[in-house]
C-alpha positions, 0 to 999 in steps of 0.5 A: 131408716133416719140420717142420725148415726151418720150421713152414710146408710149402709146399702139396704142389704143383709151386710149393709143392716147388719153394719147400720144396726152395729153404728146404731147400737154403738152411738145410741151407747154412747160409746167410741169405735175406740170404746167397743174395740177395746170391749170386745177386744178387736181392731177399731178399722176392721169395726168401720169397716164392718159399720160401712159395709165394706167387711163381712166379718167372721161369726167369732168377731160379730159375737163379739160385738154383740156382748160388747154392746149389749144387744142381746143377740141381733147381730148375732142374727143378723149376721146370720141372715148376712151369711146365706145371703153371700152364698148363690141361690141354688147353695141355699137350699143345699147349706138347709138341709147340711145342717140338719143332716145326721150322715153324710155321703161325700165323693169329691172328685176335685177338692178337699170338701169345705167342711174340712178346707184350711183357710189357705186351701179354701183361699186358693180355691176361691180365687180360682174358681173366680178370676175376675174378683176382687181381693175383698169379694175372695175374702168375703167367701173365705170367712163364709166358706170356714164359718159352715165348719161350723155344722161339726162342732155341734153336740152331736155332730153328723157322720160324715164318710168321703170319699177323694179322688185320687186328683184332690190329693196330686194337684196341689191347690195352693202350692206344697206349703198349703197342701201339706198343711191342709191334708194334715188337716184332712189326716186329723180330720179321720181321727174324729169318731164321726169321720171315714176318710176313703181315697178312689185311686186312679188305678180303680178306673173308670166309675158311675160320679165321672165329671163331679162331685157328689154328696149324699145327706141322711135325714133322722125320718129316713129322707135322703137327698142327692147333691151334686156340683161342678164348677159354679153349679149344683144342682139338689135331687129329692126324688125317691127314684132320682136319690136312689140311683145315685146312692147305688153310684156312690156305693159303687165309688166306695166299694173301689176306693182304698180302705180307711186305713189304706187311705189315710196312709196314702194322704199322710204319704202325699202330705210328705213329699209335698213339706218335702216340695215346701222345705228350703234346700240346704 
């Protein structure tokens, strides 16, 4: 890369390349930051930080800039590469498969699945898992996590069957107000035709997936995989016999869970309890 587009070139990383190309395209078009910000209806300070690779932008933001600069999708493709590089190596293979799955069966031991997380809930989860991280890092991870939710906006979204441990409902991640909003979002998602939600109550006792969360992915070729996730770790299983064992474990968990109707009643009840806790006292 040459120096003609300014004295400072972002590091040669996917995000750095995204910023460099955004700046190069803008300067080649002889447009100022203010010009592009006006055309794309975005903030010029934010755009400047994206160009310097100091900020990881949302997908919507970079799409608007791509259109404003007539980049023909180049910035969108570079954003995709930068987005993928945000996640640890052990997550990337899972994400590739997740995007192709026609069915997802999940047991969530500790938190609402990332595909359903609200912005505030996601921020609290990410911050708690990365206590020494900068605020900038946390915000980048929030943007990346929320971008994964586009899977559910496909023309033919996957079947999503989620069993939430009762601990997911009872642990007040982010506080009462955040939890009330998050559980309301779960209720809304449960109303989608491709979604089933169950709650595994504390009273169900022991079960095969104690200690971690489990995701089973199914594909059109009848090929299934299992993904077991803990704090800062994840393991993808593709061997048929191993996947079958995890599938049996999931079926046993699902059998111990409340019915979908009873489960949503419980989620609504707990959400209301959080709302009452969050409401200012008279």
